N, C-alpha and C positions, 0 to 999 in steps of 0.2 A: 026129091031131095035138095035140088036148088031152091024150093020154096021154104023148106025147113031151115036151110042155112041162112036165107033171107031174114026169117022170122028171128032167128037166134041173134044175127048181127043188129037188126033193129032193137031187139031187147036189150043187148049188150050196150048199144049206143045209149038207149034211154036209161039205163042203170048207171052207166058212167056220168052221164050229164046230171043225173041226181045227185050222184056222189060230189061231183065238182061243185055243183050248185050249193048243196047244202055245206061244203066244206069252205066256202068262200067267206072271209071275213074283212070287213073294211074297218080299220082302226083311224080313229080322228087325230087331227093334230094335237100335240101336247098330250097324248094319251099312249098307255101301254097296256097289253093285254097278257095275262099269265095263262099259259097252256100246260095242262098236265096230260099225261099218258098213262092210263090205268092208275090213276091216283098219285102218280110221281111226277115232279116238275120236269117238263119237257124243254119249253123254250118260251121267249118272251116275243109277242108280236108288236112291231112298232107302226107308227103313222103310215097308211097307205093300204094297198090290197094285199092280203095274206090268205094262205090256204092252210086248212087243218084236215086230218084224217076223220071224217064223220064216224062215230061210234068207238073210235079208239082214242082220239084226243078231244079234249074239252077245255073251252074258255072258262075258267073259274072265277077270274077277277079282273076288273078293269081298275087301272091305276091312273090316277090325274098326276101329271107331271108338272102342273102350274105351281107358282109359289102360292103357298097357303099361310095363314095367319093363326096363331093360337094366342088368345088373350087370357091372362091370369093375373093374379095378385099374390104377393109374398110378404109375409110379415117377418121384418128382420130386427135384431138387436144390434146396436152400434156399440163401439169401444166405451163410450161414455154413457152407457146403460140408458139408451132411449130406444123405445120400441116404435117402429115406423112401418108403414104399409107401403109397398112399392108396386104400382100398376106396371105389368110387363106386357109387351107385344113381342112375340117370337115370329120371325119370318122364316120359314123353312122350305126345302124342295127336295123332292126324291130325285137322287141321281139316275139320269137315264141308263147308265151302263150297270146299275146296281138294283134294278126294280125287283128281282127276286128276293134279294136280302131285305129290302123295305117290306115286302109282303110276308115273308115267312119267318123273319128272327123276332118281329115284335108283335104281340098279341094286341096290343091298344097303343099305337104309336103315339097319338096325340097327347095322351095322359102321362105316359112314360117319358117322352121328351120333356114335356113340361115339368115334371118331377125332377128330372136331371138338371134342368136349367135353374129351377127355384132353389134347389140345394146347393148348386154352385154359387148363385147369387148370395145366399146366406153366409156361405164361407168366406166369400170376398168381402162382404160388407162388415164381418164381426171384428175386423180390426180397423174399421174407419169410424171417425167422428161423425156426429149429425152433419156439422156444416160441410164436411168433406162429400157426405152423401148427396147434398144438393148441389154441389159444384163439380163432382167427378163422376156424373153418371155415364159419360162416354167411356171413362175408364172401366167401370163396372161391366159394361155391355162388351167391351174389347176383351177383357179377362175371361168372361164366360164363352165368348167364341173360341178363343185360344185354347181353353181348358177342355171343351167338348169337341173340338174338330175332329180328333182322331176316333173318338168313340162314335160319333154320329156317322162318320164315313164308313166305318165297319158295319153299320146296320142300314147302309144305303141312303142315308139323309144328308143333307148339307144345310147348315144354319146360315141363311142369308145375312139375317142381322137380329139383334136383340135390342128393342127399344125400352129404355127405362123411363117411365113416365115421371111427373112431378113427386116427389114423396109426400105422403099424407101423415100427418101427425095430428094428436088432439089440439084444441084451441090453446090448453096451458102450455103445452110443449112449444107450439108455434109462437106464443107470446114470450115465453122465456128465451127461445132462439133469437127472436128479434132483439131482445134487450142485450143478449150476449154480442150480437153482431153490431148494434149500435155503440155498445161500450167500446168494442175494439176500434170502431170507427172514431170514437171520441179520443180514444188514447193515441191513435196514430195522429189525429189532428193536432192534439195537445203536443205531441212530440215534435212535429214539424214546426209548429208556432213556437216552441221553446228554442229550437234549433235557429229559427229565422231571428229570435230575439237576441240570441247569443252572438250570432253573426253581426247584427246590428250594433250590439254593445260593444264587440271587439273592434269593429270598424270605427264607432265613435271614438273609442279610447285611442285608437291608434291614430285617428285624425287629431285629437286633442293633444297626443304627444308630439306629433309633428309640428302642430301649432305652436306649442310651448317651445319646442326646441328653435323654431324659427324666431319666436319672440325673444328667447334668450340670446340667439345670435345677433338679432337686430339691436338688442340693449347693450351687448357687449361691444358692438361695432360704435354704437352711439357714444358710450362711455369712453372708447378709445379715441374718438374723434374730439370729444368734449375735453378729455384730458390733455390732447395735443393742442387744442386751442387755448386751454388755460395756461399750459408751459410757454406757449408762444407769448401770450399776453404778460405773464410774469416776467419773462425775460425782456419783453419790450419796455415794461414798467420799470425794471431795473436800470435798463440802459438810460431811461429818462431821469434817473435819480430818485425814484420813489422807493421808499423803505418797504422792506418785506413785511413789517408788521401792519402797515397802512394797506399793503396789497392784500394781505390775508383777511383784514377786516372788511375791504370792499368786496371781496368774493363771498365772504359769509352773509353780509348784508344783502348782496344781490340774490343770493340763494333763498334768503329768507322772504325777500318782497316777491319772488317768483313763486314761493309755495303760497303765500297768502293770496296772490292774485288766482291762483289754480283753484284754491279752496272756494273763493268768491265766485268763480265762474262756475263750478260745478255744485255746489251747496251740500249740505248734509254731511261735510266733513269737519273733524275736530282738528284744530291746530293748536299745539302747546308752543308758544314763544317765550323761551327761557334765555334771558339775558342777564349779564353781570350786574347785580345791584338792583334788579327789577324782579318783582314777584310774577309767577307764570300767568300770562295772560291768555285766557281761553276765548276764541271767536267761533261762533257757529256759522 
């Protein structure tokens, strides 16, 4: 009896050891394993040492939790009727707490996610012009992530980033686009040059006006001083007994001689000397 019990215990120990050994599952880092029990989802095994029940539970899928890349290309039509091809790089990752959703809800995750992203990009770029497409690629990526964030989370995925590469157009479109950009740059340069010229002209006009005003003030002051001097000279001459007629004749003669002297010094001036009883005399 004792021998039979010993044999049973030994066999039971061996059987339990076999069950435990065959039920051990080691899951690597950044990896998850889907476990089903009789064809129904049971649980998810994470990194480390795990146990399953042999014959009852099965590991049916190994899920990679690292960031993966999907490369694709989409042809879009801009608001100015340009057809452009956009190379797209989609960085996505399965959320560790939603591995079962990622496995069961999508039959072909990579293709389906790429399709959603590309359709969203088409919708986003349809209202953009070609030039904006070249300049606002970050805006496109940001809008795609915001648009698909909730949907991707429901399927157990997270879009880390959407990288939109340089748009590709035909040579004819590229040349036309370059001409448009160059034309806009020339327009901006012309506008700035015209503004600079306007400022310069206004400045010169203001300076000239101030100069004229100062000259006028100087001339007025000079005439006032001259008039005062002449008045003093006339009064002094009267006091000396000189007749007003002679004084006036002297002043006129002095002014005439000063004018002729100024013309002689500067040249290229015409002086008309008109005196009583004498024909006009023109000196160059």
